[in-house]
Steps between C-alpha positions, in 0.01 A plus 500: 500500500662828386385854569456682172543872559358614167170314535475534879395140545644158575625284216463133597678361192838484679500229769866536603403636839324787667794740475672550161865400472620860467318595819653203684847603385439859608373387839801277557737780397336748737510254791868425439582872476316568825683217678837627376422851622389371840809282534742782416322761714590319821872509420483866405375596847736265685810718467608770748293361789172572325573870441413638162687746279403795720635350818333461834136607483390686812140589583557852364622368164207261464251773599636751249511239226136408565402868509679551171298217346176642639579836338661372179236252383205746503724768347590271209131412458395866488775594255409206275130591511569863412726397213241256369224762518717746307576240233129412473415867444763520226363185338146634504618833354674314217187297431288817483755666272511195272119490486484869413771462237323205336165682499658806333658287224166352402 
């Protein structure tokens, strides 16, 4: 049984299994990649007595880092929303200009 994206229905002509071969290969590859990442992450944090690149993390460092995240994530969201709104206005203006130009040519 294979999922046919173009027809949005099941195709029962293939009885090789529920999941297509390509999907099985992709799933196996993703699982292996995840296991490799998990296995190497433990050795990366084992050096220097568990300290990271920054050094010893005190309560003040952790607090300021968390505060930075609390400020940075909404700031990035607002900047992205403003940029998207500006681009949408430009797109709509181009559509209106193209419509006017095509109506004048007729």
